[in-house]
SEZA-278609 format. One record per residue (C-alpha): residue in one letter; residue number from 1; x, y, z. Coordinates in steps of 0.5 Angstrom, whole numbers, always signed. Each point is the difference from the previous one (the first is absolute). Example, Ala and Ser with C-alpha at 12.3 -4.5 7.8 and 13.67 -1.06 7.14 Angstrom:
<atoms>
ATOM  aa    i     px     py     pz
ATOM   a    1    +25     -9    +16
ATOM   s    2     +2     +7     -2
</atoms>
This chain:
<atoms>
ATOM  aa    i     px     py     pz
ATOM   m    1    -24     +3    -65
ATOM   p    2     -2     +4     +6
ATOM   i    3     -3     -3     +6
ATOM   t    4     -7     +2     +3
ATOM   f    5     -1     +3     +7
ATOM   d    6     -5     -2     +5
ATOM   n    7     -1     +4     +6
ATOM   s    8     -3     -2     +6
ATOM   y    9     +3     +5     +5
ATOM   a   10     -3     +5     -5
ATOM   r   11     -7     -2     +1
ATOM   l   12     +0     +1     +8
ATOM   p   13     -3     +7     +2
ATOM   p   14     +4     +6     -2
ATOM   r   15     +2     +2     +7
ATOM   f   16     +5     -6     -1
ATOM   f   17     +4     +3     -5
ATOM   a   18     +1     +7     -4
ATOM   p   19     +0     +0     -8
ATOM   a   20     +7     +1     -3
ATOM   h   21     +4     +1     -6
ATOM   p   22     +7     -2     -1
ATOM   l   23     +5     +5     -2
ATOM   r   24     +2     +0     -7
ATOM   s   25     +7     -1     -1
ATOM   p   26     +3     +4     -5
ATOM   s   27     +5     -4     -3
ATOM   p   28     +0     -7     +3
ATOM   t   29     +5     -6     -1
ATOM   l   30     +0     -7     +2
ATOM   i   31     +5     -2     +5
ATOM   r   32     -3     -7     +1
ATOM   i   33     -6     -5     -1
ATOM   n   34     -1     -6     +5
ATOM   a   35     -2     -5     -6
ATOM   a   36     -1     -6     +4
ATOM   l   37     -5     +4     +5
ATOM   a   38     -3     +3     -6
ATOM   v   39     -2     -7     -3
ATOM   e   40     -3     -2     +7
ATOM   l   41     -4     +6     +0
ATOM   g   42     -3     -1     -7
ATOM   f   43     +4     +6     -3
ATOM   d   44     +4     -1     -7
ATOM   p   45     +7     +2     +2
ATOM   e   46     +1     +2     -7
ATOM   w   47     -6     +5     +0
ATOM   l   48     +3     +3     +7
ATOM   g   49     +6     +2     -4
ATOM   s   50     -3     +3     -6
ATOM   t   51     -2     +7     +0
ATOM   a   52     -7     -1     +2
ATOM   g   53     +2     -4     +6
ATOM   l   54     +5     +5     +2
ATOM   d   55     -5     +5     +0
ATOM   m   56     -4     -4     +5
ATOM   l   57     +6     -1     +4
ATOM   s   58     +2     +8     +0
ATOM   g   59     -7     +2     +1
ATOM   r   60     -1     +3     -7
ATOM   s   61     -6     -4     -1
ATOM   i   62     -5     -4     +4
ATOM   a   63     -1     -7     -2
ATOM   e   64     -7     -3     -2
ATOM   g   65     -4     -1     +7
ATOM   a   66     +5     +3     +4
ATOM   e   67     -4     +5     +5
ATOM   p   68     +6     +4     +3
ATOM   i   69     -1     +1     +8
ATOM   a   70     +4     +2     +6
ATOM   q   71     -2     -4     +6
ATOM   a   72     -1     +3     +7
ATOM   y   73     +3     -2     +6
ATOM   a   74     +3     +2     +7
ATOM   g   75     +5     -2     +4
ATOM   h   76     +5     +0     +6
ATOM   q   77     +6     +3     -2
ATOM   f   78     +6     -2     +5
ATOM   g   79     -6     -1     +5
ATOM   n   80     -4     +7     -2
ATOM   l   81     -7     -1     -3
ATOM   v   82     -1     +4     -6
ATOM   p   83     -7     +0     -2
ATOM   q   84     +1     +1     -7
ATOM   l   85     +5     -2     -5
ATOM   g   86     -2     -4     -6
ATOM   d   87     +4     -1     -6
ATOM   g   88     +4     +6     -1
ATOM   r   89     +4     -2     -6
ATOM   a   90     -3     -6     -2
ATOM   i   91     -6     -2     -5
ATOM   l   92     -3     -6     +0
ATOM   l   93     -2     -1     -8
ATOM   g   94     -4     -6     +2
ATOM   e   95     +0     -8     +1
ATOM   v   96     +1     -6     -5
ATOM   i   97     -1     -7     +1
ATOM   d   98     +6     -4     -1
ATOM   g   99     +1     -7     -3
ATOM   a  100     -1     -3     +7
ATOM   g  101     -7     +4     +1
ATOM   r  102     +3     +4     +5
ATOM   r  103     -2     +8     +0
ATOM   r  104     +6     +4     +0
ATOM   d  105     +1     +8     +1
ATOM   v  106     +4     +4     -6
ATOM   q  107     +2     +6     +3
ATOM   l  108     +5     +6     -3
ATOM   k  109     +4     +3     +6
ATOM   g  110     +3     +7     -1
ATOM   a  111     -6     +1     -5
ATOM   g  112     -1     +7     +3
ATOM   r  113     -4     +4     +5
ATOM   t  114     -7     -3     +2
ATOM   a  115     -5     +3     +5
ATOM   f  116     +4     -3     +6
ATOM   s  117     +7     +3     -2
ATOM   r  118     +0     +5     +6
ATOM   g  119     +4     +5     -4
ATOM   g  120     +5     -5     -3
ATOM   d  121     +1     -1     -7
ATOM   g  122     -2     -7     -1
ATOM   r  123     +6     -2     -4
ATOM   a  124     +6     -5     +1
ATOM   a  125     +7     +1     -1
ATOM   l  126     +4     -6     -4
ATOM   g  127     +4     -2     +6
ATOM   p  128     -6     -2     +4
ATOM   v  129     -3     -3     -6
ATOM   l  130     +6     -5     -1
ATOM   r  131     +0     -2     +7
ATOM   e  132     -7     -2     +1
ATOM   y  133     +0     -4     -7
ATOM   l  134     +7     -3     +2
ATOM   v  135     -2     -2     +7
ATOM   s  136     -7     -2     -1
ATOM   e  137     +2     -5     -6
ATOM   a  138     +6     -3     +5
ATOM   m  139     -5     -1     +5
ATOM   a  140     -5     -3     -4
ATOM   a  141     +6     -5     -3
ATOM   l  142     +2     -1     +8
ATOM   g  143     -7     -3     +1
ATOM   v  144     -3     +6     +4
ATOM   p  145     -7     +3     -1
ATOM   t  146     +1     +6     -4
ATOM   t  147     -3     +6     -4
ATOM   r  148     +3     -1     -7
ATOM   a  149     +3     +4     -5
ATOM   l  150     -3     +0     -7
ATOM   a  151     +4     +6     -4
ATOM   a  152     +5     +6     +1
ATOM   v  153     +0     +6     -4
ATOM   t  154     +4     +6     +0
ATOM   t  155     -5     +6     -1
ATOM   g  156     +4     +5     -3
ATOM   e  157     -1     +5     +5
ATOM   p  158     +4     +2     +6
ATOM   v  159     -2     -1     +7
ATOM   v  160     +2     +5     +5
ATOM   r  161     +2     -3     +7
ATOM   e  162     +7     +2     +4
ATOM   t  163     +3     +1     -7
ATOM   v  164     -3     -1     -7
ATOM   l  165     -1     -7     -2
ATOM   p  166     -3     -4     -6
ATOM   g  167     -7     -2     +1
ATOM   a  168     -3     -7     -1
ATOM   m  169     -6     -4     +1
ATOM   l  170     -1     -7     +2
ATOM   t  171     -6     -4     -2
ATOM   r  172     -1     -4     +7
ATOM   v  173     -5     -7     +0
ATOM   a  174     -3     -2     +7
ATOM   s  175     -5     -5     +2
ATOM   s  176     -3     +7     +2
ATOM   h  177     +2     +6     +3
ATOM   i  178     -5     +0     +6
ATOM   r  179     +4     +2     +7
ATOM   v  180     -1     +0     +7
ATOM   g  181     +0     +7     -1
ATOM   t  182     -6     -1     -5
ATOM   f  183     -4     -2     +6
ATOM   q  184     +2     +5     +5
ATOM   y  185     -2     +5     -5
ATOM   f  186     -7     -2     +1
ATOM   a  187     +0     -1     +7
ATOM   a  188     +3     +7     +1
ATOM   r  189     -7     +2     -3
ATOM   e  190     -4     -4     +4
ATOM   d  191     -2     -3     -7
ATOM   v  192     -2     -7     +2
ATOM   e  193     -4     -1     -6
ATOM   a  194     +6     +1     -4
ATOM   i  195     +4     -4     +5
ATOM   r  196     -5     -6     -2
ATOM   l  197     +0     +1     -7
ATOM   l  198     +8     +0     +0
ATOM   a  199     +0     -6     +4
ATOM   d  200     -4     -4     -4
ATOM   h  201     +4     +2     -6
ATOM   v  202     +6     -2     +3
ATOM   i  203     -3     -7     +2
ATOM   v  204     -3     -1     -7
ATOM   r  205     +7     +2     -3
ATOM   h  206     +5     -3     +4
ATOM   y  207     -3     -5     +6
ATOM   p  208     -6     -3     -3
ATOM   a  209     +0     -5     +5
ATOM   a  210     -2     +5     +5
ATOM   a  211     -7     +1     -3
ATOM   t  212     -2     -7     +2
ATOM   e  213     +2     +1     +7
ATOM   e  214     -5     +1     +5
ATOM   r  215     +4     +7     +2
ATOM   p  216     +3     +2     -7
ATOM   y  217     +3     +6     +3
ATOM   r  218     +3     -3     +6
ATOM   a  219     +3     -5     -6
ATOM   l  220     +2     +5     -4
ATOM   l  221     +4     +3     +6
ATOM   d  222     +3     -7     +1
ATOM   a  223     +2     +0     -7
ATOM   v  224     +3     +6     +0
ATOM   i  225     +4     -1     +6
ATOM   n  226     +2     -7     -2
ATOM   a  227     +3     +3     -7
ATOM   q  228     +4     +6     +3
ATOM   a  229     +3     -5     +5
ATOM   h  230     +3     -4     -5
ATOM   l  231     +2     +6     -4
ATOM   v  232     +4     +3     +5
ATOM   a  233     +3     -7     +2
ATOM   r  234     +2     +0     -7
ATOM   w  235     +3     +7     +0
ATOM   l  236     +4     -2     +6
ATOM   l  237     +3     -7     -3
ATOM   l  238     +3     +4     -6
ATOM   g  239     +2     +6     +4
ATOM   f  240     -5     +5     -3
ATOM   i  241     -1     +7     +3
ATOM   h  242     -7     +3     -2
ATOM   g  243     +3     +7     +2
ATOM   v  244     -7     +3     +1
ATOM   m  245     -5     -5     +3
ATOM   n  246     -6     +6     +1
ATOM   t  247     -7     -3     -1
ATOM   d  248     -1     +3     -6
ATOM   n  249     +6     -4     -3
ATOM   m  250     -3     -7     +3
ATOM   s  251     -4     -4     -6
ATOM   v  252     -6     -4     +3
ATOM   a  253     +1     -5     -6
ATOM   g  254     +7     -2     +4
ATOM   e  255     +5     +3     -5
ATOM   t  256     +6     +4     +1
ATOM   i  257     -2     +7     -3
ATOM   d  258     +3     +7     -1
ATOM   y  259     +8     -1     +0
ATOM   g  260     +2     +7     +2
ATOM   p  261     +6     +0     +5
ATOM   c  262     +1     -8     +0
ATOM   a  263     +6     -4     +0
ATOM   f  264     +3     -7     +1
ATOM   m  265     +4     +0     +6
ATOM   d  266     +8     -2     -1
ATOM   a  267     +3     -1     +7
ATOM   y  268     -5     -3     +5
ATOM   d  269     -3     +4     +5
ATOM   p  270     -7     +1     +3
ATOM   a  271     +1     +7     +1
ATOM   t  272     +1     +2     -8
ATOM   v  273     -3     +6     -2
ATOM   f  274     +1     +2     -7
ATOM   s  275     -6     +5     -1
ATOM   s  276     +2     +7     +0
ATOM   i  277     -6     +3     +3
ATOM   d  278     -1     -6     +6
ATOM   r  279     +4     +4     +5
ATOM   t  280     -2     -4     +6
ATOM   g  281     +1     -7     -3
ATOM   r  282     -8     -1     +0
ATOM   y  283     +1     -5     -6
ATOM   a  284     +7     -3     +1
ATOM   y  285     +1     -7     -2
ATOM   g  286     -2     -3     +6
ATOM   n  287     -6     +4     +2
ATOM   q  288     -4     -2     -6
ATOM   p  289     -4     -6     +3
ATOM   r  290     -2     +5     +5
ATOM   i  291     -2     +6     -4
ATOM   a  292     -4     -5     -5
ATOM   h  293     -4     -2     +7
ATOM   w  294     -1     +7     +1
ATOM   n  295     -2     +2     -7
ATOM   l  296     -5     -6     +1
ATOM   t  297     -3     +2     +6
ATOM   r  298     -2     +7     -4
ATOM   l  299     -3     -5     -5
ATOM   a  300     -4     -3     +6
ATOM   e  301     -2     +7     +2
ATOM   a  302     -3     +2     -6
ATOM   l  303     -4     -7     -1
ATOM   l  304     -3     +0     +7
ATOM   p  305     -7     +3     -2
ATOM   l  306     +0     -7     -5
ATOM   l  307     +2     -5     +6
ATOM   d  308     -5     +1     +4
ATOM   e  309     -6     +6     +2
ATOM   d  310     +2     +0     +7
ATOM   q  311     +7     +4     +1
ATOM   d  312     +3     -5     +6
ATOM   a  313     -2     -6     -4
ATOM   a  314     +3     +3     -6
ATOM   v  315     +7     +2     +3
ATOM   e  316     +0     -7     +3
ATOM   e  317     -1     -3     -7
ATOM   a  318     +6     +4     -2
ATOM   q  319     +4     -1     +5
ATOM   d  320     -1     -8     -1
ATOM   a  321     +2     +1     -7
ATOM   l  322     +6     +4     +1
ATOM   g  323     +2     -5     +6
ATOM   g  324     +2     -5     -5
ATOM   y  325     +5     +4     -4
ATOM   g  326     +6     -1     +4
ATOM   s  327     -1     -8     -1
ATOM   l  328     -1     +1     -7
ATOM   f  329     +6     +4     -1
ATOM   e  330     +5     -4     +4
ATOM   q  331     -2     -7     -3
ATOM   a  332     +1     +3     -7
ATOM   y  333     +7     +4     +2
ATOM   f  334     +3     -6     +4
ATOM   g  335     -3     -5     -5
ATOM   g  336     +4     +4     -5
ATOM   l  337     +6     +1     +4
ATOM   r  338     +0     -8     +1
ATOM   r  339     +0     -1     -7
ATOM   k  340     +6     +5     -1
ATOM   i  341     +4     -4     +5
ATOM   g  342     -2     -6     -4
ATOM   l  343     -5     -3     +5
ATOM   m  344     -6     -4     -2
ATOM   s  345     -2     -2     +7
ATOM   e  346     -2     +4     +6
ATOM   e  347     +3     -1     +7
ATOM   r  348     -1     +4     +6
ATOM   g  349     +7     +3     +0
ATOM   d  350     +0     +3     -7
ATOM   v  351     -2     +7     +1
ATOM   e  352     +6     +1     +5
ATOM   l  353     +5     -3     -5
ATOM   i  354     -3     +5     -5
ATOM   n  355     +0     +6     +5
ATOM   t  356     +8     -2     +2
ATOM   l  357     +2     +0     -8
ATOM   l  358     -4     +7     -1
ATOM   t  359     +3     +3     +7
ATOM   r  360     +7     -3     -3
ATOM   m  361     -1     +3     -7
ATOM   t  362     -2     +7     +3
ATOM   e  363     +7     +0     +5
ATOM   n  364     +4     -2     -6
ATOM   e  365     -3     +5     -5
ATOM   v  366     -2     -6     -5
ATOM   d  367     -3     +1     -6
ATOM   f  368     -7     -3     +0
ATOM   t  369     -1     -3     -7
ATOM   l  370     +7     -3     -1
ATOM   s  371     +0     -3     +7
ATOM   f  372     -6     -4     -1
ATOM   r  373     +2     -2     -7
ATOM   a  374     +7     -2     +2
ATOM   l  375     -4     -5     +5
ATOM   g  376     -2     -4     -5
ATOM   r  377     +7     -2     -2
ATOM   a  378     +2     +0     +8
ATOM   a  379     -6     -6     +0
ATOM   l  380     +5     -4     -5
ATOM   g  381     +6     +2     +5
ATOM   e  382     +3     +5     -4
ATOM   d  383     +0     +6     +6
ATOM   e  384     +5     +5     -3
ATOM   p  385     -5     +4     -4
ATOM   a  386     -4     +1     +6
ATOM   r  387     +5     +0     +5
ATOM   a  388     +4     +6     -4
ATOM   l  389     -6     +4     +1
ATOM   f  390     +1     +1     +8
ATOM   i  391     +5     +5     +3
ATOM   d  392     +1     -5     +5
ATOM   p  393     -1     -7     -4
ATOM   t  394     +0     -4     +7
ATOM   a  395     -7     +3     +1
ATOM   f  396     -2     -4     -6
ATOM   d  397     +4     -6     +2
ATOM   a  398     -4     +0     +7
ATOM   w  399     -7     +0     -3
ATOM   t  400     +2     -5     -6
ATOM   s  401     +1     -5     +5
ATOM   e  402     -7     +0     +3
ATOM   w  403     -3     +1     -7
ATOM   r  404     +3     -6     -3
ATOM   s  405     -2     -4     +6
ATOM   r  406     -7     +2     -1
ATOM   l  407     +1     -1     -8
ATOM   s  408     +1     -7     +2
ATOM   r  409     -7     -1     +3
ATOM   d  410     -3     +3     -6
ATOM   g  411     +1     -6     -4
ATOM   q  412     +1     +3     -7
ATOM   d  413     +6     -2     -5
ATOM   a  414     +5     +6     +0
ATOM   e  415     +0     +1     -7
ATOM   a  416     -8     +0     +0
ATOM   r  417     +1     +5     +6
ATOM   r  418     +4     +5     -4
ATOM   r  419     -4     +0     -6
ATOM   a  420     -6     +2     +4
ATOM   m  421     +4     +5     +4
ATOM   e  422     +2     +3     -6
ATOM   q  423     -8     +1     -3
ATOM   v  424     -1     +4     +6
ATOM   n  425     +6     +4     +1
ATOM   p  426     +2     +4     -6
ATOM   a  427     +6     +2     -3
ATOM   f  428     -2     +6     -2
ATOM   i  429     -4     +6     +2
ATOM   p  430     -1     +7     -2
ATOM   r  431     +7     +3     +4
ATOM   n  432     -1     +7     +2
ATOM   h  433     +6     +3     -3
ATOM   h  434     -1     -4     -7
ATOM   v  435     -7     +3     +0
ATOM   e  436     +3     +7     +1
ATOM   a  437     +5     -1     -5
ATOM   m  438     -5     -2     -5
ATOM   i  439     -5     +6     +1
ATOM   a  440     +6     +5     +0
ATOM   a  441     +2     -3     -7
ATOM   a  442     -7     +1     -3
ATOM   v  443     -1     +7     +3
ATOM   e  444     +7     +3     -1
ATOM   r  445     +2     -4     -7
ATOM   q  446     -7     -3     -2
ATOM   d  447     +4     -7     +0
ATOM   f  448     -5     -5     +2
ATOM   s  449     +5     -6     -1
ATOM   r  450     +0     -1     +7
ATOM   f  451     -7     +0     +1
ATOM   d  452     -1     -5     -5
ATOM   r  453     +6     -5     +3
ATOM   m  454     -3     +1     +7
ATOM   l  455     -7     -2     -3
ATOM   d  456     +3     -6     -3
ATOM   v  457     +4     -3     +6
ATOM   l  458     -6     +2     +5
ATOM   s  459     -5     -4     -4
ATOM   r  460     +4     -6     +2
ATOM   p  461     +2     +1     +7
ATOM   y  462     +1     -7     +3
ATOM   e  463     +5     -2     -6
ATOM   d  464     +7     +0     +0
ATOM   q  465     +2     +5     -6
ATOM   p  466     +7     +0     -2
ATOM   g  467     +2     +6     -3
ATOM   a  468     -5     +4     +5
ATOM   e  469     +4     -1     +6
ATOM   d  470     +1     +8     +1
ATOM   l  471     -7     +1     +1
ATOM   a  472     +0     -5     +6
ATOM   t  473     +5     +3     +4
ATOM   p  474     -1     +5     +6
ATOM   p  475     +2     +7     -1
ATOM   q  476     +7     +3     +2
ATOM   p  477     +0     +5     +5
ATOM   h  478     +0     +6     -5
ATOM   e  479     -5     -4     -3
ATOM   r  480     -5     +0     +6
ATOM   v  481     -7     +3     -1
ATOM   a  482     -2     +3     +6
ATOM   a  483     -7     +3     -2
ATOM   t  484     -5     -1     -5
ATOM   f  485     -5     +5     -2
ATOM   c  486     -8     +0     -2
ATOM   g  487     +1     +4     -6
ATOM   t  488     -7     +4     +0
</atoms>
């Protein structure tokens, strides 16, 4: 049976969104249904795979209770404010209450033109749909807060980009699709009433504890800052690069959203950039914490009228909240790095020990994921797998002597330490060259076997999986991916 939608966002005033109707796919074909997520949401996977379900997933029919809308928002794009963006190729069908009682958005991405399309066709090509499905589900399995993929379909209609490509739609699930840019949209219009309504909506939906605080809007700002600090720390701990950290791509729910030119780093280097449109390195791997703070500052600016009636007092309140970001991020990041190198306790010299390792990894072009995974074996005295990753193995040798001295004061059993390290250091990530090969196979030959295999392996990223070793290996020089693309 289909599920009934309930749409709290559509009950906000009309200026928050525009009615939209999904483009009817002429001859849709199902690529994949995320059966486990479907059950979690209350959907019957068999119904989703039926003709009626496929019609909903491809825009051919509107499910009971759905009220399709395109959300309005603004955003700073590479530092420049665009006062009106909005959903230009995504349509929110509505919200469902999942099995845990949580309200979740269900959105069609690539569903055609909306009032916010700004001249675009509103459609999506197959490659970006497969990339977002695969990477978002991998992120979920890695334990990172993220939007999810419920289904992917081909539309049976070509999409014209640099070339003619097969069209597709992604059904995306999120705690909500409310962004920093949503607040900026109303701030740009000096619509304080709308900012208050939006803030109240976010508090009810995401941060209900803030409602009981003496200053609920300050509590809301604190909660979003905390969520984003921990989210970006998780990205860095896994070598993930978002690619386009514009304020319209920053969820106030603290979830990773909008997987455009994203990628996972191979060789560790904080200056790594993959996005083809990030020509200045604004969103490089190592810049992500700073940019998150910059984006949160834009949120604080939008919330100023709610923080205090006196402008100077409101600014002081915002600055006080933002001042806590650095310690929140560092605690999450360095705490995570301690666990990655096998430490459960904390000492003053740990940060220097960690930074020394990272510096030597950069100098030796060491693969980020493989090196930390191999440290688990090094904790048992098996150094060679990690040592062999360094151009100059003596750089690893010099570091391990200090590391082992520190481990001796940590008080863990060696085997227990290895198991703990392997629970935070994945064996598998979505390697860029494999993602590109998967997309090429699907686009050029309609072969989805690579997609299915990668999804299966990446659903268990912390497990050693015999027979899947090829998906764990970094690229050969001729396989390296130099740039990733947004796909709009």
